C-alpha positions as CSV (number, residue, x, y, z in Angstrom):
1,M,127.5,53.8,129.6
2,A,123.8,54.1,129.0
3,S,122.4,54.9,125.7
4,L,121.0,58.4,125.0
5,C,118.5,57.0,122.6
6,P,114.9,55.9,123.4
7,T,114.5,52.2,123.8
8,G,114.1,50.5,120.4
9,R,115.2,53.6,118.3
10,L,119.0,53.4,118.6
11,S,119.6,53.1,114.9
12,I,117.4,56.3,114.3
13,C,119.3,58.3,116.9
14,M,122.7,57.3,115.8
15,A,121.9,58.5,112.2
16,V,121.6,62.0,113.6
17,V,124.5,62.2,115.9
18,T,127.1,59.9,117.6
19,F,129.2,60.9,120.5
20,T,132.0,59.5,122.5
21,L,133.0,60.2,126.1
22,L,136.8,59.8,126.5
23,A,138.5,59.8,129.9
24,T,141.4,62.2,130.1
25,G,142.8,62.1,133.6
26,A,140.4,63.6,136.1
27,Q,138.2,65.1,133.3
28,S,136.1,63.8,130.5
29,K,136.1,64.7,126.9
30,L,132.9,65.0,124.9
31,L,133.2,64.2,121.2
32,L,130.2,64.3,118.8
33,N,130.1,63.8,115.0
34,G,127.2,65.5,113.2
35,T,125.4,64.4,110.2
36,D,123.3,66.3,107.6
37,C,125.0,69.5,109.0
38,T,123.4,69.3,112.4
39,I,124.6,68.3,115.8
40,R,122.6,67.6,118.9
41,E,124.6,68.0,122.0
42,P,123.4,65.9,124.9
43,L,124.0,68.2,127.9
44,Y,121.0,70.4,127.3
45,N,119.5,68.6,124.2
46,V,120.1,71.7,121.9
47,T,120.3,71.0,118.1
48,F,122.7,73.1,116.2
49,D,121.8,73.4,112.5
50,F,124.3,74.8,110.1
51,N,122.5,74.2,106.8
52,A,122.1,77.9,106.3
53,L,125.9,78.3,106.0
54,S,125.7,76.7,102.6
55,S,126.2,79.2,99.7
56,D,125.4,79.3,96.1
57,L,129.0,80.5,95.7
58,N,132.1,79.4,97.6
59,H,133.0,81.2,100.7
60,H,136.4,82.8,100.5
61,V,138.9,84.5,102.8
62,T,142.4,86.0,102.3
63,S,145.3,85.5,104.7
64,E,146.9,88.7,105.9
65,E,150.4,87.5,105.9
66,Y,150.9,86.2,102.4
67,G,147.7,87.1,100.5
68,E,146.9,83.4,99.9
69,R,143.2,82.8,99.3
70,F,141.2,80.0,100.8
71,F,137.9,78.8,99.1
72,F,135.4,76.4,100.7
73,N,131.8,75.5,101.0
74,V,129.9,73.5,103.5
75,C,126.4,71.9,103.9
76,D,125.8,71.9,100.1
77,K,123.1,69.3,99.7
78,D,122.9,69.9,95.9
79,A,126.6,69.0,95.4
80,P,127.4,65.5,94.0
81,A,128.5,62.8,96.4
82,K,132.2,62.6,97.3
83,D,132.9,59.7,94.9
84,N,131.4,61.7,91.9
85,R,133.0,65.0,92.7
86,T,135.7,66.3,90.5
87,E,136.3,69.6,92.2
88,P,137.4,69.9,95.9
89,R,135.0,71.5,98.3
90,A,137.9,73.3,99.9
91,Y,141.2,74.6,98.3
92,L,144.0,77.1,98.7
93,V,145.2,79.3,95.9
94,R,149.0,80.0,96.4
95,A,151.0,81.8,93.8
96,G,148.4,80.9,91.1
97,K,148.4,77.2,92.1
98,K,145.4,75.4,93.6
99,I,146.1,73.2,96.5
100,T,143.3,70.8,97.5
101,L,142.4,71.0,101.2
102,G,139.4,68.5,101.0
103,Y,136.4,67.1,99.2
104,E,134.1,66.6,102.2
105,A,133.4,68.7,105.3
106,H,133.2,66.7,108.5
107,L,131.1,68.4,111.3
108,Q,132.3,67.7,114.8
109,L,131.8,69.0,118.4
110,D,134.8,68.7,120.6
111,N,134.2,69.8,124.2
112,G,132.0,72.7,123.0
113,R,134.2,73.6,120.0
114,M,132.2,73.2,116.8
115,Q,134.1,72.8,113.6
116,F,134.1,71.6,110.0
117,S,137.3,69.6,109.2
118,F,138.6,68.9,105.6
119,L,141.3,66.5,104.7
120,G,143.2,67.3,101.4
121,E,146.0,66.2,99.2
122,P,149.4,65.0,100.5
123,C,151.7,67.6,102.1
124,G,155.4,67.7,102.1
125,N,155.7,66.5,105.7
126,G,154.3,63.1,104.9
127,G,150.9,64.0,106.0
128,H,148.0,65.7,104.3
129,Y,146.8,69.4,104.0
130,T,144.0,69.9,106.4
131,L,141.6,72.8,107.0
132,D,139.5,73.3,110.2
133,I,136.7,75.9,110.1
134,I,136.1,76.8,113.8
135,L,132.5,77.9,114.4
136,L,132.2,80.6,117.1
137,C,129.0,81.8,118.7
138,S,128.1,85.4,117.8
139,Y,125.0,87.2,118.6
140,E,125.9,90.2,116.5
141,R,123.5,90.9,113.7
142,T,126.5,91.4,111.5
143,P,129.2,88.9,112.6
144,A,132.9,89.5,112.1
145,A,134.3,88.5,108.7
146,L,136.0,85.2,108.2
147,R,139.5,85.2,109.3
148,V,142.5,83.0,108.9
149,I,144.8,82.1,111.8
150,P,148.3,83.2,111.1
151,H,150.5,80.5,109.5
152,T,153.8,79.9,107.7
153,P,154.2,79.0,104.0
154,D,155.5,75.5,104.9
155,Q,152.4,74.7,107.1
156,C,150.1,71.8,106.3
157,R,147.3,72.6,108.7
158,Y,145.1,75.7,108.5
159,Y,142.4,77.2,110.7
160,I,139.7,79.7,109.8
161,F,137.5,81.3,112.5
162,W,133.9,81.7,111.5
163,D,131.5,83.9,113.8
164,T,127.9,82.9,113.3
165,P,124.6,82.9,115.4
166,L,124.1,79.3,114.3
167,A,126.8,78.2,116.8
168,C,124.9,79.8,119.6
169,Q,122.2,78.3,121.8
170,P,118.7,79.8,121.3
171,L,118.3,83.3,122.6
172,P,115.6,84.0,125.2
173,T,112.9,86.2,123.6
174,A,113.7,89.3,125.8
175,L,117.4,89.2,124.6
176,V,116.8,89.0,120.8
177,A,116.7,92.7,120.1
178,N,117.4,94.2,123.5
179,R,119.4,97.6,123.5
180,C,121.0,97.1,127.0
181,T,120.2,100.6,128.1
182,V,118.7,102.4,131.0
183,R,118.1,106.2,131.6
184,D,119.1,107.8,134.9
185,G,116.0,109.5,136.4
186,T,118.1,112.1,138.1
187,N,120.0,113.6,135.2
188,R,118.4,111.8,132.2
189,H,121.7,110.3,131.2
190,L,121.2,107.2,129.0
191,Y,123.7,104.4,129.9
192,N,124.4,102.0,127.0
193,L,126.2,98.8,128.0
194,L,125.8,97.0,124.7
195,P,129.4,97.5,123.7
196,L,130.4,95.3,126.6
197,G,128.2,92.4,125.3
198,G,130.5,91.3,122.5
199,A,132.4,88.5,124.2
200,N,132.6,86.2,127.2
201,H,134.6,87.5,130.2
202,E,136.6,85.0,132.2
203,V,137.2,85.5,136.1
204,P,139.6,82.9,137.5
205,L,139.3,81.9,141.2
206,P,142.1,80.7,143.5
207,D,140.9,77.1,143.6
208,G,141.2,76.6,139.9
209,T,137.5,77.1,139.0
210,R,136.4,80.2,137.1
211,F,133.4,82.3,136.4
212,V,132.4,83.1,132.8
213,V,130.4,86.3,132.6
214,S,128.5,88.0,129.9
215,V,126.3,91.0,129.9
216,C,123.4,92.0,127.5
217,K,123.6,88.7,125.9
218,P,124.1,85.2,127.5
219,V,127.4,83.4,127.8
220,R,128.5,82.2,124.4
221,Y,128.6,78.4,124.1
222,G,132.0,77.2,123.0
223,H,135.1,75.3,123.7
224,L,135.2,74.4,127.5
225,T,132.4,76.8,128.0
226,M,129.4,74.5,127.7
227,C,127.2,76.6,130.0
228,P,123.4,76.2,130.3
229,P,121.3,78.1,127.9
230,G,120.5,81.7,128.8
231,V,123.0,82.1,131.7
232,G,124.8,85.5,132.2
233,V,127.1,84.1,134.9
234,C,128.4,80.6,134.7
235,L,130.7,78.8,137.2
236,V,133.1,76.3,135.4
237,N,134.6,73.6,137.4
238,G,136.2,71.1,135.2
239,T,133.4,69.6,133.2
240,S,130.7,71.0,135.5
241,Y,128.8,74.1,134.3
242,Q,126.5,75.8,136.8
243,D,124.0,78.5,136.4
244,Y,124.8,81.5,138.7
245,G,122.3,83.8,137.2
246,Q,120.3,84.2,133.9
247,A,121.3,87.1,131.6
248,V,119.0,90.1,131.7
249,P,118.2,92.4,128.7
250,D,119.0,95.7,130.4
251,P,120.7,97.3,133.4
252,K,118.8,98.9,136.2
253,I,119.4,101.9,138.5
254,D,118.9,100.6,142.1
255,A,117.6,102.5,145.2
256,S,121.2,103.7,146.0
257,G,121.5,105.1,142.5
258,R,124.0,102.4,141.4
259,L,124.1,101.0,137.9
260,V,123.5,97.3,138.3
261,M,122.5,94.0,136.7
262,E,120.7,91.4,138.9
263,M,120.9,88.0,137.6
264,R,118.9,85.1,139.1
265,S,119.6,81.5,138.7
266,K,117.0,79.0,137.2
267,S,118.7,76.1,139.0
268,G,117.0,76.5,142.3
269,S,120.3,76.3,144.1
270,C,120.2,79.9,145.5
271,Q,123.2,80.9,143.5
272,N,122.5,84.4,142.1
273,S,124.7,87.2,140.8
274,R,124.9,90.9,140.9
275,I,127.2,93.1,138.8
276,L,127.9,96.7,139.9
277,F,129.2,99.0,137.1
278,E,131.4,101.8,138.2
279,C,132.7,104.8,136.3
280,G,136.3,104.1,135.0
281,K,138.1,106.9,133.2
282,E,141.7,105.7,133.3
283,E,142.7,106.3,129.7
284,G,139.8,104.2,128.5
285,I,141.1,101.0,130.3
286,E,138.2,98.4,130.8
287,T,138.9,96.0,133.6
288,G,136.2,93.6,132.9
289,P,134.3,91.9,135.8
290,I,136.2,91.4,139.2
291,Y,134.7,89.0,141.8
292,R,134.1,90.5,145.2
293,G,132.7,87.2,146.7
294,R,129.4,86.2,148.3
295,Q,127.6,89.2,149.7
296,D,124.7,87.4,151.2
297,T,123.3,83.8,151.4
298,C,122.3,83.7,147.7
299,T,124.2,86.5,145.8
300,H,127.7,86.6,144.4
301,E,128.8,90.1,143.5
302,F,131.1,91.4,140.7
303,V,132.3,95.0,140.1
304,W,133.0,96.2,136.5
305,R,134.8,99.5,136.0
306,T,134.1,101.0,132.6
307,S,133.8,104.4,130.9
308,L,130.3,103.5,129.8
309,A,129.1,103.8,133.4
310,C,130.2,107.4,133.7
311,R,127.6,110.2,133.8
312,D,129.6,113.1,132.6
313,T,130.1,112.0,128.9
314,R,131.0,114.8,126.5
315,P,128.1,116.5,124.7
316,C,127.4,115.9,121.1
317,T,129.4,112.6,121.0
318,V,128.3,109.0,121.0
319,S,129.9,105.6,120.4
320,N,128.6,103.1,117.8
321,P,127.6,100.2,120.0
322,I,128.5,97.7,117.2
323,T,132.0,98.8,116.3
324,G,132.9,101.1,119.2
325,T,133.8,104.0,117.0
326,Q,133.2,107.4,118.7
327,Y,131.5,110.0,116.7
328,D,132.0,113.7,117.6
329,L,129.6,116.1,115.9
330,S,130.8,119.3,117.9
331,L,132.2,120.7,114.7
332,L,128.6,121.0,113.4
333,A,127.2,122.7,116.6
334,N,126.5,126.3,117.2
335,R,125.5,127.2,113.8
336,T,122.1,127.7,112.0
337,Y,121.1,125.5,109.1
338,T,118.3,126.9,107.0
339,L,116.3,124.4,105.1
340,T,113.4,124.6,102.6
341,S,111.2,121.4,102.2
342,R,109.7,120.3,99.0
343,D,106.4,122.0,99.9
344,N,108.3,125.4,100.3
345,R,108.2,125.5,104.0
346,T,111.2,127.0,105.7
347,Y,113.0,125.6,108.8
348,E,116.0,126.5,110.9
349,V,117.7,123.7,112.9
350,G,120.9,123.5,115.0
351,V,123.1,120.6,116.0
352,C,123.4,120.1,119.8
353,R,123.6,124.0,120.1
354,I,122.0,126.9,118.2
355,P,123.3,130.5,118.1
356,A,121.3,133.3,119.6
357,S,121.0,134.9,116.1
358,S,118.6,132.0,115.1
359,H,114.9,132.9,114.6
360,C,113.9,129.9,116.8
361,P,112.3,130.3,120.2
362,L,114.8,130.6,123.1
363,D,114.9,126.8,124.0
364,A,114.2,125.3,120.6
365,G,116.7,123.4,118.5
366,A,114.5,123.5,115.4
367,C,111.7,125.7,114.2
368,E,109.5,126.5,111.2
369,V,110.1,130.1,110.2
370,S,107.5,132.4,108.4
371,A,107.2,136.1,107.8
372,K,105.0,136.5,110.9
373,Q,106.4,134.1,113.4
374,S,108.5,131.0,114.3
375,V,107.1,127.8,115.8
376,G,109.4,125.7,118.0
377,L,109.6,122.1,116.9
378,G,111.5,120.6,119.8
379,V,113.7,121.6,122.7
380,I,117.4,121.6,122.0
381,S,119.5,118.7,123.2
382,D,123.2,117.8,122.9
383,E,122.7,114.0,123.7
384,L,123.7,112.3,120.6
385,Q,122.1,108.9,120.5
386,Y,122.8,105.6,118.6
387,E,120.7,102.5,118.5
388,T,122.0,99.1,117.4
389,T,120.6,99.7,113.9
390,G,120.4,103.0,112.0
391,A,122.4,106.2,112.2
392,P,123.4,108.5,115.1
393,Y,120.7,111.0,115.8
394,L,119.5,113.9,117.9
395,L,115.9,114.0,119.2
396,Y,114.3,117.3,120.1
397,R,111.0,116.7,122.0
398,S,108.3,118.9,123.5
399,G,107.9,121.5,120.7
400,A,104.8,123.6,120.2
401,V,101.4,121.9,120.2
402,C,100.8,120.2,117.0
403,D,97.4,118.7,117.5
404,A,95.1,120.6,119.9
405,T,92.7,117.7,120.2
406,S,95.3,115.1,121.4
407,G,97.7,117.6,122.9
408,R,100.5,116.0,120.8
409,R,103.6,118.3,120.4
410,W,106.1,118.7,117.5
411,E,109.3,116.8,117.7
412,T,112.4,116.9,115.5
413,R,114.7,114.0,114.6
414,L,118.2,114.8,113.1
415,E,119.8,111.7,111.6
416,F,123.5,111.7,110.5
417,I,124.5,109.6,107.6
418,C,128.0,108.8,106.3
419,E,128.7,110.8,103.2
420,T,130.6,108.5,100.8
421,D,131.3,111.3,98.3
422,P,132.5,113.9,100.8
423,V,132.8,117.6,100.0
424,E,136.2,119.2,100.2
425,G,137.1,120.1,103.9
426,G,134.5,117.6,105.3
427,R,136.6,116.9,108.4
428,T,136.6,120.5,109.3
429,G,132.8,120.5,109.7
430,T,131.7,121.2,106.1
431,V,128.7,119.2,105.2
432,V,126.5,118.5,102.3
433,P,123.3,120.7,102.9
434,P,120.9,118.8,105.1
435,I,117.6,117.7,103.6
436,V,114.0,117.6,105.1
437,V,112.8,114.1,104.3
438,E,109.6,114.3,106.4
439,N,107.5,117.2,107.8
440,G,104.2,115.9,108.7
441,E,102.3,114.1,111.5
442,C,103.9,116.3,114.2
443,Q,107.5,115.2,113.3
444,L,110.2,116.9,111.4
445,V,112.9,114.5,110.1
446,V,116.2,115.8,108.7
447,H,119.0,113.8,107.2
448,F,122.6,115.2,107.5
449,E,125.3,113.7,105.3
450,T,128.7,114.1,106.8
451,V,132.0,112.2,107.0
452,L,132.1,112.7,110.8
453,V,130.0,109.6,111.2
454,C,131.8,107.4,108.7
455,E,133.4,104.2,110.0
456,P,137.2,104.0,109.3
457,S,136.6,101.3,106.6
458,L,133.4,101.4,104.4
459,M,131.9,98.5,102.7
460,A,134.3,97.2,99.9
461,C,132.5,97.7,96.6
462,G,134.6,95.1,94.8
463,A,135.9,91.7,95.3
464,Y,138.0,89.1,93.7
465,N,136.4,86.7,91.2
466,E,136.3,83.2,92.6
467,S,136.0,81.7,89.2
468,T,138.9,83.7,87.7
469,I,141.8,83.9,90.0
470,D,143.0,87.5,90.6
471,Q,140.3,89.1,88.5
472,Y,138.9,92.0,90.5
473,V,135.2,93.0,89.9
474,D,134.3,96.6,90.9
475,L,130.8,97.8,91.4
476,S,131.8,101.4,92.4
477,P,130.7,102.9,89.1
478,L,127.1,102.1,90.2
479,M,127.5,104.1,93.5
480,D,125.4,107.2,93.1
481,S,125.7,110.1,95.4
482,A,123.1,112.2,93.5
483,R,120.1,109.9,93.3
484,N,118.7,106.4,94.4
485,Y,117.8,103.6,92.2
486,E,114.1,102.6,92.1
487,A,113.5,98.9,91.3
488,R,111.1,97.7,88.9
489,T,108.3,95.4,90.2
490,S,105.9,92.9,88.9
491,G,102.1,93.4,89.0
492,T,101.7,91.9,92.5
493,H,103.8,94.8,94.1
494,Q,102.4,97.9,92.2
495,D,101.4,99.5,95.4
496,R,104.9,99.4,96.8
497,R,108.1,101.2,95.7
498,Y,111.7,100.0,96.3
499,F,114.7,102.2,96.5
500,L,118.3,101.0,96.6
501,N,121.9,102.4,96.3
502,V,125.1,100.4,95.8
503,C,127.6,100.1,98.6
504,R,126.4,103.2,100.2
505,P,123.4,104.6,102.2
506,L,120.4,105.9,100.3
507,V,120.7,109.6,99.2
508,P,118.3,111.6,101.5
509,Q,115.2,112.6,99.5
510,Y,112.0,114.2,100.5
511,G,109.2,112.0,101.4
512,L,111.5,108.9,102.0
513,S,112.1,108.5,105.7
514,C,113.6,105.1,106.1
515,R,116.1,104.9,108.9
516,G,119.3,107.0,108.3
517,G,122.1,105.0,106.8
518,A,119.8,102.4,105.2
519,A,120.8,101.2,101.8
520,A,117.5,99.6,100.7
521,C,114.0,100.9,101.5
522,E,110.3,99.7,100.8
523,A,107.5,102.1,100.9
524,S,103.8,102.0,100.2
525,F,102.6,104.3,97.5
526,D,99.2,105.6,96.8
527,G,100.1,107.3,93.5
528,V,101.1,110.6,95.1
529,T,102.9,109.9,98.5
530,A,105.4,107.3,99.8
531,R,104.2,106.1,103.3
532,N,104.9,103.4,105.8
533,E,108.7,103.2,104.9
534,T,110.5,100.0,105.9
535,T,114.2,99.5,106.1
536,L,115.5,96.5,104.2
537,G,119.2,96.6,105.3
538,F,122.4,98.6,105.7
539,P,125.5,98.7,103.5
540,D,128.0,96.8,105.8
541,V,128.4,93.5,104.0
542,S,131.1,92.7,101.4
543,L,130.5,91.4,98.0
544,V,130.8,87.8,96.6
545,V,131.8,87.4,92.9
546,A,131.8,84.2,90.9
547,G,131.9,84.1,87.1
548,D,129.7,86.8,85.7
549,T,127.7,87.0,88.8
550,V,128.0,89.3,91.8
551,L,126.1,89.0,95.0
552,M,125.6,92.0,97.4
553,K,123.8,91.6,100.7
554,Y,122.4,94.1,102.9
555,L,121.4,93.0,106.6
556,R,120.1,94.4,109.8
557,G,116.8,95.8,108.4
558,D,113.6,96.3,110.4
559,P,112.0,93.2,112.2
560,C,110.2,90.9,109.6
561,P,106.4,91.0,110.2
562,Q,106.3,87.2,109.4
563,D,109.0,86.4,111.9
564,P,109.8,89.2,114.5
565,V,113.0,87.5,115.7
566,T,114.3,87.8,112.1
567,N,115.4,91.1,110.5
568,L,114.5,92.1,107.0
569,S,117.5,91.7,104.5
570,T,118.2,92.3,100.7
571,T,120.2,90.4,98.3
572,V,121.0,92.0,94.9
573,T,122.3,89.7,92.2
574,F,124.3,91.5,89.4
575,H,124.5,89.8,86.0
576,C,126.7,90.8,83.1
577,L,124.6,92.2,80.2
578,A,126.7,94.2,77.7
579,T,123.7,96.0,76.2
580,A,122.3,97.1,79.7
581,G,124.6,100.1,80.4
582,R,124.4,100.9,84.2
583,G,121.1,98.9,84.3
584,A,118.5,99.0,87.0
585,P,117.3,96.6,89.9
586,V,114.2,94.4,89.3
587,L,112.4,92.9,92.3
588,V,112.3,89.1,91.8
589,E,110.7,87.7,95.0
590,I,110.1,88.3,98.7
591,E,111.3,85.1,100.3
592,H,109.2,84.0,103.4
593,G,108.1,87.7,103.7
594,C,111.6,88.5,105.2
595,H,114.2,88.3,102.4
596,Y,114.0,90.6,99.4
597,R,115.8,89.4,96.2
598,F,116.7,91.7,93.3
599,D,118.2,91.0,89.9
600,W,120.3,93.7,88.2
601,A,121.5,93.3,84.7
602,T,124.5,95.6,84.0
603,A,127.4,96.1,81.7
604,V,129.6,97.5,84.5
605,I,130.8,94.0,85.6
606,C,131.3,92.6,82.0
607,P,134.7,91.5,81.1
608,P,136.3,93.8,78.4
609,E,135.4,93.2,74.8
610,R,139.0,92.6,73.7
611,S,138.5,92.6,69.9
612,V,136.1,95.1,68.3
613,P,136.1,94.6,64.5
614,F,136.9,97.6,62.4
615,E,135.2,97.8,59.1
616,S,137.2,99.8,56.7
617,S,134.5,100.0,54.0
618,N,132.4,102.4,56.1
619,C,135.2,103.4,58.6
620,S,133.3,102.1,61.7
621,F,133.8,99.8,64.6
622,H,131.1,97.2,65.2
623,N,130.6,95.6,68.7
624,P,128.6,92.4,68.1
625,A,127.8,92.1,71.8
626,T,125.7,95.2,71.7
627,A,124.9,95.3,67.9
628,S,126.2,98.8,67.8
629,W,128.4,100.8,65.3
630,L,130.7,103.7,65.8
631,A,131.5,105.8,62.8
632,V,135.0,106.9,63.3
633,D,135.0,109.7,60.7
634,S,132.1,111.3,62.2
635,V,133.4,111.4,65.8
636,L,137.1,111.6,65.6
637,I,137.4,113.7,62.4
638,E,140.7,115.4,63.4
639,L,142.5,112.1,63.9
640,S,141.8,110.8,60.2
641,L,141.7,107.1,61.4
642,C,140.0,105.6,58.4
643,D,143.3,104.7,56.6
644,K,145.3,103.7,59.8
645,Q,143.6,100.4,60.4
646,P,142.8,101.0,64.1
647,D,142.0,98.3,66.5
648,A,139.9,98.6,69.7
649,F,138.4,97.1,72.8
650,V,135.5,98.0,75.0
651,D,135.9,98.7,78.7
652,Y,132.5,98.2,80.2
653,H,133.6,99.3,83.7
654,T,134.3,102.7,82.4
655,G,131.9,102.7,79.5
656,A,134.9,103.6,77.2
657,L,135.9,102.4,73.7
658,I,139.7,102.3,73.7
659,I,141.2,102.7,70.2
660,H,144.8,102.0,69.3
661,Y,146.3,103.0,66.0
662,T,149.8,103.7,64.3
663,E,150.9,107.2,63.2
664,K,153.7,108.0,60.9
665,D,156.2,110.5,62.5
666,S,156.8,113.1,59.7
667,K,160.2,114.1,61.1
668,N,162.0,110.7,60.9
669,C,159.4,108.6,59.1
670,S,159.3,106.1,62.0
671,S,156.1,104.5,63.3
672,V,154.7,105.6,66.6
673,N,151.8,104.3,68.6
674,G,148.7,106.4,69.4
675,K,145.9,105.8,71.9
676,Q,142.5,107.5,72.0
């Protein structure tokens, strides 16, 4: 076959990628071996670069069946060469024993499936242990967690699925941050089809060919789905992949009032597609796309029945477009919430409905109340909304005139944030009192904390230590439901303020109006007021622990000013420091203007101080790690411990000194143990 390399440059090309085309019956098989963690596939000349998957710490995942833990790393250029490496790059921990799965990751593309393969130590069946990391294209800002394919204890080959945007072809600009929504001009209902865009949908045809359909995002490149970049409808015939319509960012309402997506092919072959979305309520069953055939010379038509295409959705409810969880805030409706802002202005607000007893004007959902009058701050609405980032919210527009010069009117935004320290009875509608976070520039912003918008599983605030098997490190003592942490900064960032919380959203506070649900926020500060708030990430990524270091990442922040296709993100590195107490975050750097790195020295993650010396001469414990003394006779006078030779250890996680001592039982003169 002909070379894919330019004449005279074969050796350079082959250093980047080699590929083999193997005949298998009527089809061909495309095999490519990547080097330097990159693969350039020849069909569309797209280069996949996986170097960003390298981690300072090992990746790890636990199998659900047996609790076995897999550890691995890939693309680590700083690691020693294979011949000089003493520790494996991938291993399995089973019943406390480490099984080597491989010292080197081999990157390969097999008919569209990209994977890292490891070859490990001998296995009982005469072969070797192997581990295949299957890389799956995911356009989600927060891809699914690593997951192990079910296996049996006597198995020698293991598979892990890894969803990552790095396994995708480049996204067209219009599809990078699209919301996949359209508003019906007749009844103002907002259709949101983004939940349908999480996967490819297969439509088999009688002749053995098949359509692969995706909405909101292009078809995901993958095994036996090597479709052209950007396509929303792809016809697969053996190893032939044809463009039957490019993906579009949003649906449309056509002249007949139908919800449709029109996808035009770039191939010039007059093979376009149209998807009609019809309301489907049959117990939430989603049919996926069904092929109706060619409707005219150039257009192939599909119909897709889904509840997302229904107009009569329940009021005061919305689905999370990322997880599919439905939130229902009707328990909060039809009551008046009276709020007082930091500047002593009084407001009344309602959620979806407000009772007639409210002081607000007749059609208002929020108002400012004074002794003389009330001013409407937006027309009541029961249309709960949710964007791909942030929190569910209600928007009340067209309030009283705010600026007579421009004619601008007041509006109110109610944002609902998961309450991680819920009040008793939260599921019955009881909420933490809502807080006004902004009441200027013609907008009132109110944050409601409630368990009604919590996901079934919150971010885990602990993880197993990769360096010490089965040691669990827990950051939950640093979660603060009463206040936020403010990071210290260097001289170059004195005009900015940085607020964080740990494993939970920021606590609402007046003057800080980052998007509801954010866990990290940046704001400019003029010495009096915080302005221009920027969201730096949300608390939905698990922790990674190795040794005395814990990494916590917050993703999906606002678009990065330096690179609009990248979202701002935050990494907090926690270090053990016995003298630090809870400690506080410190801004270390802003990497490429997009990624914020904080260091946090804290005693919370330090291992227990197992032996704290007791000095009998002054009846005190001395902790050399903190250079501190505790005089027992002045704190625990009633126990009279000075002559009992007590011993103790420090639990930094709880901030407690645990004292053990022996007490004579006066009744039978035997010794009993005591603990304080």
